[in-house]
Steps between C-alpha positions, in 0.01 A plus 500: 500500500555653843199600708603866503542508123163329459332773702683770306358359178156449649469854629685681223174632362393616847822696545463667161131576537314762696336404826156549344554252216267203559581133509362254250449128527761442231764705683504264799361168376781442251799601715376367836239230446416218266134583545253706700156346537210410727465203730131425478301466819287698740655744544743481207872570547768662289745236375862586420736250340869587523744456216743208477808722520613850598449672832333355806289702739440531872125486556305690766133442587319766701836646601644171627791324334376183332773326297724524193333420170603192304552456128180389321313541830138615500380722786157640565388834644169525682265792450557745784854372556806727487768319297853622418794362302838652579853446371795736552397849384145435384157381605170409342212568740139384485308726740125432551276769355299710748193322638268374356713479184755289690291195408560569132871579469820682590703811438817371331819704543842431352763677709871536432775683690775583250680760711806278543520483119473876449123492452203571723210332674215424263153346528260391227140396552213292367174363634459121488144369515346153506169524317224240507729256679675416175676799342808700599490855371766772526360855518716802419460792746366835387755785454399659832532166685540507879650169628297538821185464286259731685135469385532828309791372291401445131679164494306383808172606342592321178575177688166516682312530170704223341437260789127578497478438126712185512327339795267301279419238762377691804406195707577128484509187711603141444378211715433127485180319589575192711286248692582703811411840350696778334882487508772750416833426336685269527196296401453144619488212255144436620379816319191436291503833317713811464324838483642832383274801563578833332384856458633748247616851584389822331789491253394171340335480161180311427674214321463143618715362780675169440644277771770238454561233764863390462697209646837669548680193634315181601783256443461251218121518496507776237759726330601814685269799441229273360168681449242286679195700406391842374166679483357847436253730670199646330556825301487815710511321835685691772497225763461126525651169603684225314521142625716197436357164605729222617606235247373145537809397695522824697738795464866394458730647764727783396521861389226678307402849395196683375516771232234755410516650153316778321550574130788251496690675782558357849333731752551279807673178597547309823703194600359231728589154628306178545654261751 
């Protein structure tokens, strides 16, 4: 399949639609990506995995040419970063939302110039949010949507409310206790205890909080994604701290993560390293 023909197929719906028709996750994830997800961390990042065949894209970050995408390649987009994929007559742009919403997601626009094929220039929009450091959510704009997203725009106001409601963990910190005092990640192997402190936001329910300490990859010491330990807070608690004491032989070196759950749903997760 030629690159031009690939783009014609990809943007056929954009050419036939009105400019105000919104994007959906399904309309781009299937044709352009194997998957769209979150790379856990603080802060989290949007993670895009390209397909194993079809078109390839020229990538731009903050307006500067980066590289050409590779088949099966995974790229990440940082919160607050302007990221664009271009190829021939089309582009897919991730533009940071107006501050302070830029630390929660992007305005996504799918643009296609079909004038050389007897068509017109078209743009379709969606809002892409990362919620609770773990979930990617596509939001459809309101009918009166203004892509500049002024504070008076109904879509902007809707995003603000959604972020406030979804920000279940309003404050958090992860550190290690060591013989020399507190340490931040990457944690030293001399750590005697890991401590995760948390505080819930106004949108959280009163259900218990559960933490899971997970060994993501510590070599042959344990299987990947092995749950080391889990524990729960008291009912109705809105803040607290969870700890993980070192094993008898010390913490194995490698990659770990911590997950916070409420009512069986992950509300926060963070990767860390011990080395």
